[in-house]
C-alpha positions in Angstrom: -17.3 5.0 8.0 -17.4 8.1 10.0 -17.5 11.6 8.6 -14.1 12.3 10.0 -12.3 9.5 8.3 -10.0 11.7 6.4 -9.5 14.6 8.8 -10.3 16.3 12.0 -12.6 19.2 12.9 -10.9 22.5 13.2 -11.7 22.8 16.9 -10.3 19.5 17.9 -6.7 19.0 18.9 -4.8 16.2 17.2 -2.6 13.9 19.2 0.4 14.9 17.1 1.7 18.4 17.3 1.2 20.2 14.0 1.9 23.8 15.1 2.5 26.3 12.3 5.9 27.3 13.9 7.2 23.7 13.6 10.2 23.7 11.2 9.2 22.2 7.9 11.6 20.3 5.6 10.7 19.4 2.1 7.3 20.9 3.0 6.6 18.2 5.7 6.4 18.2 9.4 8.7 16.0 11.4 6.0 13.3 11.8 5.2 13.3 8.1 8.9 13.0 7.2 9.0 9.9 9.4 5.8 8.6 7.9 7.3 9.1 4.4 10.3 7.0 5.5 8.0 4.2 6.8 5.9 4.4 3.7 9.0 3.8 1.6 10.0 0.7 3.7 6.4 -0.6 3.4 6.5 -0.1 -0.4 9.7 -2.2 -0.5 7.8 -5.1 1.1 5.5 -5.1 -2.0 7.6 -3.9 -4.9 10.5 -6.3 -4.4 8.3 -9.3 -5.4 4.9 -8.2 -6.9 6.4 -7.5 -10.3 7.3 -11.2 -10.6 4.3 -12.7 -8.9 2.5 -13.9 -12.1 5.6 -15.8 -13.2 5.9 -17.3 -9.7 2.3 -18.4 -9.9 2.7 -20.1 -13.3 5.6 -22.1 -11.9 3.7 -23.1 -8.7 0.2 -24.2 -10.1 -1.1 -26.9 -12.4 -3.8 -25.0 -14.3 -3.7 -21.5 -15.7 -7.2 -20.7 -14.3 -5.7 -20.9 -10.9 -3.6 -17.8 -11.7 -6.8 -15.8 -12.4 -8.5 -17.1 -9.3 -5.5 -16.1 -7.2 -5.6 -12.6 -8.4 -9.4 -12.4 -8.0 -9.2 -13.6 -4.4 -6.4 -11.2 -3.7 -8.4 -8.3 -5.2 -11.4 -9.3 -2.9 -9.0 -9.2 0.1 -7.9 -5.7 -0.9 -11.5 -4.5 -1.3 -12.3 -5.8 2.2 -9.3 -4.0 3.5 -10.3 -0.7 1.8 -13.8 -1.0 3.1 -13.0 -1.4 6.8 -9.6 0.3 7.2 -10.9 3.8 7.6 -13.5 2.7 10.2 -11.1 0.6 12.2 -8.6 3.6 12.1 -11.3 5.8 13.5 -11.7 3.4 16.4 -8.1 2.6 17.2 -6.2 5.5 15.6 -4.2 5.7 12.3 -0.9 4.5 13.8 -2.4 1.4 15.4 -4.2 0.6 12.2 -1.0 0.9 10.3 0.8 -1.4 12.7 -2.0 -3.9 12.5 -1.8 -3.9 8.7 1.7 -5.3 8.6 0.7 -8.4 10.6 -1.4 -10.1 7.7 1.2 -8.9 5.3 4.1 -10.6 7.1 2.0 -13.7 7.7 1.1 -13.9 4.0 4.7 -13.3 2.8 6.2 -15.9 5.1 3.6 -18.4 4.1 4.3 -17.8 0.4 8.0 -18.5 1.2 7.5 -21.7 3.1 4.1 -23.0 1.9 3.8 -22.1 -1.8 1.2 -24.7 -2.6 -2.4 -24.8 -3.9 -4.9 -24.0 -2.5 -3.1 -21.9 0.1 -1.5 -19.5 -2.3 -4.7 -17.5 -3.1 -5.4 -16.9 0.6 -1.7 -16.0 1.3 -1.9 -13.5 -1.4 -5.3 -12.1 -0.2 -3.8 -11.7 3.3 -1.0 -9.6 1.9 -3.4 -7.5 -0.2 -5.7 -7.0 2.8 -2.9 -5.5 4.9 -1.6 -3.5 1.9 -5.0 -1.8 1.5 -4.7 -0.6 5.1 -1.3 0.9 4.4 -2.5 2.7 1.3 -5.4 4.3 3.2 -3.4 5.2 6.3 -0.5 6.8 4.3 -3.2 9.1 2.8 -5.3 9.7 5.9 -2.4 10.8 8.2 -1.2 13.6 5.9 -4.9 14.5 5.4 -5.2 14.9 9.2 -2.4 17.5 9.3 -3.7 19.2 6.1 -7.1 19.6 7.8 -5.5 21.1 10.8 -3.5 23.6 8.7 -6.6 24.6 6.7 -5.4 22.8 3.6 -2.1 24.7 3.1 0.0 23.1 0.4 -2.2 20.0 0.3 -1.0 18.7 -3.1 2.7 19.2 -2.2 2.3 17.5 1.1 0.8 14.4 -0.4 3.4 14.3 -3.2 6.3 14.6 -0.8 4.9 11.9 1.6 4.6 9.5 -1.2 7.9 10.3 -3.0 10.0 7.7 -1.2 7.4 5.0 -2.0 7.5 5.9 -5.7 11.3 5.8 -5.8 11.4 2.5 -3.9 8.8 1.1 -6.3 11.2 1.8 -9.2 14.4 0.6 -7.5 13.1 -2.6 -5.8 12.5 -4.7 -9.0 16.1 -3.8 -10.1 17.4 -5.2 -6.8 15.2 -8.2 -7.1 16.5 -8.9 -10.6 20.1 -8.9 -9.4 19.2 -11.3 -6.7 17.4 -13.7 -9.0 20.4 -13.4 -11.4 22.7 -14.3 -8.5 20.8 -17.6 -7.9 18.1 -16.6 -5.4 14.6 -17.9 -5.8 11.3 -16.1 -6.0 10.5 -17.4 -2.5 13.5 -15.6 -1.2 12.0 -12.3 -2.4 8.9 -13.0 -0.4 11.1 -13.6 2.7 13.0 -10.4 2.0 9.7 -8.6 1.7 8.5 -10.0 5.0 11.7 -8.7 6.7 11.0 -5.3 5.2 7.5 -5.4 6.6 8.9 -6.3 10.0 11.3 -3.4 9.9 8.4 -1.1 8.9 6.2 -2.3 11.8 9.0 -1.5 14.2 9.7 1.8 12.6 6.0 2.7 12.7 5.8 1.9 16.4 8.9 3.8 17.3 8.9 7.0 15.1 5.4 7.7 13.8 3.1 9.6 16.0 -0.7 9.4 16.0 -2.4 12.1 13.8 -6.0 11.5 14.7 -7.6 13.5 17.6 -8.8 11.5 20.6 -12.2 13.3 20.3 -12.7 11.9 16.8 -11.9 8.4 18.0 -14.5 8.8 20.7 -17.1 10.1 18.3 -16.4 7.2 15.9 -17.0 4.7 18.7 -20.3 6.3 19.5 -21.5 6.4 15.8 -22.4 3.8 13.2 -19.7 1.4 12.1 -20.3 1.9 8.3 -22.6 4.5 6.8 -22.9 3.9 3.0 -25.3 6.9 2.6 -22.6 9.1 4.0 -20.3 8.5 1.1 -22.2 10.9 -1.1 -23.4 11.0 -4.7 -20.0 12.0 -6.1 -18.3 9.0 -4.5 -20.6 6.6 -6.4 -20.2 8.4 -9.7 -16.4 8.2 -9.3 -16.6 4.5 -8.3 -18.7 3.7 -11.3 -16.3 5.6 -13.6 -13.3 3.7 -12.2 -14.9 0.3 -12.6 -14.2 0.0 -16.3 -10.6 1.2 -16.0 -9.8 -1.2 -13.2 -11.6 -4.1 -14.9 -9.6 -3.7 -18.1 -6.3 -3.3 -16.2 -6.9 -6.4 -14.1 -7.7 -8.5 -17.2 -4.3 -8.0 -18.7 -1.8 -6.3 -16.4 -1.2 -9.2 -13.9 -0.1 -11.5 -16.8 2.4 -9.1 -18.3 5.4 -10.9 -16.7 4.1 -14.3 -18.0 3.8 -12.9 -21.5 7.2 -11.2 -21.6 9.3 -13.9 -19.8 7.5 -17.1 -20.6 6.1 -16.3 -24.1 8.6 -13.9 -25.5 11.6 -15.4 -23.8 13.0 -12.2 -22.2 15.4 -12.8 -19.4 13.7 -12.3 -16.0 16.4 -9.9 -14.8 16.0 -7.8 -17.9 12.2 -7.7 -17.3 12.9 -6.6 -13.7 15.1 -3.8 -15.0 12.5 -2.7 -17.6 9.8 -2.7 -14.8 12.1 -0.5 -12.7 12.8 1.9 -15.5 9.1 2.2 -16.3 8.3 2.9 -12.7 11.0 5.6 -12.3 9.9 7.2 -15.6 6.3 7.4 -14.3 7.7 9.1 -11.2 9.7 11.6 -13.2 6.6 12.5 -15.3 4.3 12.8 -12.3 6.6 15.1 -10.5 7.7 17.2 -13.5 4.3 18.0 -15.1 
């Protein structure tokens, strides 16, 4: 991954105009406001169904170990996406990388809707997670490009405001999904609805989001090494090692929360969706008020 993965050199002009005299609203430039909107739409394409995915899996497979294998393969797909997304973005630009990311997401979601059979399910899920990893990286990298150009002014506020629509959508989407399930729709319909959301997001990205990465950076990336592990630095590996235990423990239990609450405790699926939404919104309130 190039040294410029999360920013541009001060002397290089970005493709998008980030002049200081540009009128800011909510602390964001026009391009970042549009990116925030697209990020919210992209979040909908995940949040409307992922809260219920463990329950969906249990109803679609024959053995419980298949649930664990599905989550493991999906996690591997996300890791691959994380590993290559920054480098690919350096080669083709942030915007194009984000547009590309929605393609495997749409393919996986549509496949889950029409072909929810083993052994396709793990690879369909991995396809979605692979694309989603790109979205996560790009929605952080594009604000970082502008922050680097403005010498780090209001960096924390910029990131918070770009991600605020996504956090709000993450809380509201399960509630909407719960109402749909209560009205007679199936889990597969949520996957199709999410695919439509991803399609809207890819169109919106193409039409309203502008590139944030300087052309000079793209040319340097093409001339350099594809992935440089040594360039990640000592602090990166310390942080990665520290996060390993946390992620490991979370992934052991958290994906099965819906199965426990709905299938074991007998809680109505719509009530579980409402509880998930309230939990997510509460997290947002705490994050933005502390």
